[in-house]
C-alpha positions, 0 to 999 in steps of 0.5 A: 500500500502506498501513502502520500504524505507531506513531512515537515522536517525541522533541522536544528542547524538549518533555519529554513523548513524542508517540505518533503512530498514523498510517496512511501511504501511501508518499508520505505517509511521505516527508512524515511526517519534517517532524513529527519533530525529532530524528535517531531519528525520521528513522531510523525513517522511513527504515527504514519507507520501505525496508521498504515499497519492499522489500515492494512490490518482492516483490509478485507482480503479474498473478496471480489468487487461484487461481494464488497457490499457484504463487507462494509465495516459496521458493528456486525456482519451477517453471514452471506447465507443469512444463517448467523450474525456475528461482530464485524471484528470476527471477519478474517480473524482466522476462526470460522464462524459462518457455516458458508465460510463467508466470514473468513474469505482471507484465511484458511480457517473455513474448509469450504471457504474460497479466496479471490485472486485479483490477478491484476493484468490477468484473469481473476479467479477463486482458489480454495481458502485452504491454500491461503498462506500454505507456502505455494503460490497459487494466485499469479499476484501472490496475494494469498501468501500475504503472511507466508515466508514464501516470496511469490513473484507477480507473474500476472502481467506476463500471463496476461500478455501471453493470453492476449497474444493467444487470444489475438492469434485465435481471433485471427484464426477464426477470422481466416476461417470465417473468410474461408467459409464465406468463400466456400459458400460463395463458390457453392452458390456460383457453381449452382448458378453455373449448373442451372445455366448448363442445364439450359445448354444441355436441354438445348443440345439435346433439342439440336440433336433431335432436330438433326436426327429428324433432318437426317431421316427426312433427307434420307427419305426424300432421297429414296422417294426421288430415286423411286419416282425416277425409276418409275418414269424410266419404266413409262409408268404413271402414278396411277399405274403405281397405285395399281401396283400397290403391293409391289410399290409398297415392297419397293418402298420398304426396301428403299427405306431399309437401304436408307436406314443402312446408309445404302442406295435404294438401287443397291438394295434392289440391284446391288449397285449404283451410288449410295444415298449418303453421296447426295449433298443434302444427305451428307450435310444432314449427316455432318450436322447430326454428328456435330450435334452428337459431339456437342451433346456429349461435350455438354453432358461431360461438363455438366457431370464434372460440375455436379462432382465439384458441387458434391465435393464442395457440399461434403467439405462444408458438411464437415465439423470444423469445431465449435466455432469453426476454429479448424476451418483455416486448416482446410486447403493447407498441408504440413510435412515432416520426415521420419525414418527416411520417409516424408509425410504430408498431412492435408487436414480434412483431406488425406495423409500420404507417405513418400519414400526417397525413391519418390514412391507415394503411398496413401495413408488415409483419407479424412473420416471423422473426429475421434477425440474424448467426450471432454474434447471431441476435437483432440484426434482426427481419423484418416482411413481407407488408405492403400492396403499393406502387403498381406496386411490391413488397409493403412490408417492414420490418427492425428493428435492435436496439441496447442501451440503458437504455430501450425506444424507437424511435430512427429510421426510413428507407426506403433502397429503395422500399417497404422500411423500416429502423428501430432499436429500442433496448432493454435486452433487446438488452444481451447480457452478455459476458465480458472479451475477452482478445484484443480490441482494444487501447483505452483505457478 
């Protein structure tokens, strides 16, 4: 505690007064007397020291600002659970009076009490009051060891700086993940728009092919009919004669249609010779148009199928669980490498794991499957399966353990059992924010 005091030192050998405005700690007050020469100054120093000790003694330790309203100094104190009324002098007197331990927030007298660590510069929190003055520094500001031989270093500032740096990194990581999510959503919407337009093109291509087929059939049929008419005229028959020869004409026409379907000339069908129907310029043009329509339709269908594959893959990626806040999404599209036992290992999160030998042979160690962590932390382990089969062994698979770290890097790889691999990926995404553990292990900071 600091006290700002004004000391008027009267020197016996000096005729002028020395006004000293000094800000002293308790230790400095004890040393201040050496600057005073007469008894008046020593008395003033003694009064100041006594006042400082009195104020320090009346300070209510171990309570937060929200609980200070219960500890306003008055004649009596009411236990916070309302069970008892005691004199205020019995607060923090190292004797447990209240059943809820609220009268001893700053001592270890009550087994169910708790001490509030202010931890200025870091996160405040509570510890069991049994840890007060036990010689182990639990609060980062060391405030619980106020009457202990242990000298606690105040590490709150360093802890706060480190936590703020981790928080900033996490916020940056979440921001990158959000950007990736928005990009993927926009990409999916764009693909659906392209698919809708391509569906229109696909229908148009199908219609053009149908029209080309009809035109080709018509051209071949017209050519066959023209050759029949020329044959009849050459024989000196009129159309009426043709009607009288109905059955024969129907047979001729059937043979001509069959020849046109095969691409042969009607004369070739009947006489086994002559030019083919396909030699007609109109038929040839219709055939070329039909072939072009078929090629265009196949090209459009192939592009549409490829687009549907891309849409399904992107939808599958967006359906993956990337963490409670999608904190692992920023790992998507990145790959991490490390070497072990003359092999190079590459991990592409949410995609696959591969192994490459020095000869350049690459083996698939698994494809992304799911999270297989614990119920307390389901995002602690990644599972990759469906890798390439081992020689006379099982299919390769990999488990990736995640650990907290300032940067994302692949730390190590092991093969504990045949064709089953384990590796560790360090990443700030694995740094889950936690609240102070009130009942956690008792360890020195």
